[in-house]
C-alpha positions as CSV (number, residue, x, y, z in Angstrom):
1,M,32.7,-138.3,-82.3
2,A,30.0,-136.3,-80.7
3,G,29.9,-132.5,-80.9
4,L,30.1,-130.5,-77.8
5,A,28.5,-127.0,-77.8
6,M,29.2,-124.5,-75.1
7,V,27.0,-121.5,-74.6
8,V,28.1,-118.6,-72.6
9,A,25.7,-115.9,-71.7
10,G,25.9,-112.8,-69.7
11,C,23.4,-110.5,-68.5
12,Y,23.2,-107.0,-67.1
13,N,20.6,-105.1,-65.3
14,D,20.0,-101.8,-67.0
15,K,16.8,-99.9,-66.7
16,Y,14.8,-99.6,-70.0
17,E,13.8,-96.0,-69.0
18,E,17.5,-95.0,-68.7
19,L,18.6,-96.7,-71.9
20,Y,15.7,-95.4,-74.0
21,P,14.2,-92.2,-72.5
22,A,10.9,-91.2,-73.8
23,V,11.1,-88.6,-76.6
24,G,10.5,-85.1,-75.3
25,T,11.1,-86.1,-71.8
26,V,12.1,-83.1,-69.6
27,T,14.0,-83.6,-66.4
28,C,13.2,-81.6,-63.3
29,D,16.3,-79.7,-62.2
30,T,16.2,-78.6,-58.7
31,T,19.8,-77.9,-58.3
32,N,19.6,-74.0,-58.2
33,V,15.9,-73.2,-57.4
34,T,15.3,-69.5,-56.8
35,Y,12.3,-67.5,-56.0
36,I,12.5,-65.2,-58.9
37,T,13.3,-67.7,-61.6
38,D,11.4,-70.8,-60.4
39,I,8.9,-70.1,-57.7
40,K,7.3,-66.9,-58.5
41,P,6.3,-67.9,-62.1
42,I,4.6,-71.0,-60.5
43,F,2.7,-68.9,-58.0
44,T,1.8,-66.3,-60.7
45,A,0.3,-69.0,-62.9
46,K,-1.3,-71.2,-60.3
47,C,-2.0,-69.3,-57.1
48,N,-2.4,-65.6,-57.7
49,S,-5.5,-65.8,-59.8
50,A,-8.4,-63.5,-58.9
51,G,-10.1,-64.7,-55.8
52,C,-7.3,-66.7,-54.4
53,H,-3.9,-65.6,-53.1
54,D,-3.8,-62.2,-54.9
55,A,-3.3,-58.8,-53.3
56,G,-7.1,-58.1,-53.2
57,T,-8.5,-61.3,-51.9
58,M,-5.6,-62.8,-49.9
59,A,-7.3,-66.2,-49.3
60,S,-6.4,-67.4,-45.8
61,G,-4.6,-64.2,-45.3
62,Y,-1.8,-65.0,-47.9
63,N,-0.8,-62.8,-50.7
64,F,1.4,-64.8,-53.1
65,T,2.2,-61.9,-55.4
66,T,5.3,-61.0,-53.5
67,H,8.0,-62.8,-51.7
68,A,7.1,-61.1,-48.4
69,G,3.5,-62.4,-48.7
70,T,4.6,-65.9,-49.7
71,Q,7.4,-66.5,-47.2
72,P,5.3,-66.9,-44.0
73,A,3.2,-69.8,-45.6
74,A,6.4,-71.3,-46.8
75,L,8.2,-71.2,-43.5
76,N,5.2,-72.4,-41.4
77,G,4.8,-75.6,-43.6
78,R,1.5,-74.5,-45.0
79,I,2.5,-74.4,-48.7
80,V,4.3,-77.7,-48.8
81,G,1.4,-79.4,-47.0
82,C,-1.2,-77.9,-49.3
83,I,0.6,-78.6,-52.6
84,N,1.2,-82.2,-51.6
85,W,-2.5,-82.6,-50.7
86,A,-1.4,-83.8,-47.3
87,S,-3.9,-84.9,-44.6
88,G,-5.0,-81.9,-42.5
89,F,-4.2,-79.4,-45.3
90,S,-6.6,-77.8,-47.8
91,P,-5.5,-79.2,-51.2
92,M,-4.1,-76.5,-53.4
93,P,-4.6,-75.1,-56.0
94,K,-8.2,-75.1,-54.9
95,G,-10.5,-76.5,-57.6
96,A,-7.7,-77.2,-60.0
97,P,-5.5,-80.2,-60.7
98,K,-2.6,-80.9,-58.4
99,L,0.7,-79.2,-59.4
100,S,3.1,-81.2,-61.4
101,D,5.7,-83.4,-59.6
102,C,8.3,-81.0,-60.8
103,E,6.6,-77.9,-59.5
104,I,6.1,-79.6,-56.1
105,K,9.8,-80.6,-56.0
106,K,11.0,-77.1,-56.8
107,I,8.7,-75.5,-54.2
108,T,9.6,-78.0,-51.6
109,R,13.4,-77.5,-52.4
110,W,12.9,-73.7,-52.1
111,V,11.2,-74.1,-48.8
112,N,13.8,-76.5,-47.4
113,Q,16.5,-74.0,-48.3
114,G,14.8,-71.3,-46.2
115,A,12.3,-69.8,-48.8
116,L,14.9,-67.1,-49.7
117,D,14.2,-64.1,-51.9
118,N,16.7,-64.6,-54.7
């Protein structure tokens, strides 16, 4: 009598990155982006340095030390174009690495929500 073997196999399609996230991985939460909590700290660290978009220099006419000084560049599309290094825009921050993907997502979300002062 010959033996009969039957193999049943199943498969599934999970993503390795979802099953085993990298240690120390930080997610980018853009759910509740606000100017005070999320946007102003980015501008303070990356845009308001001496000789750029500070109150004294106001490069390209923009002062990013206040919401009132930042909002016009947000609403006219300039900020999003510059931080994404889009064609036709001056890549910002000037002479520095591109902002992180998370910083760009937060700024873009804030702009798309009307660049409110909250």
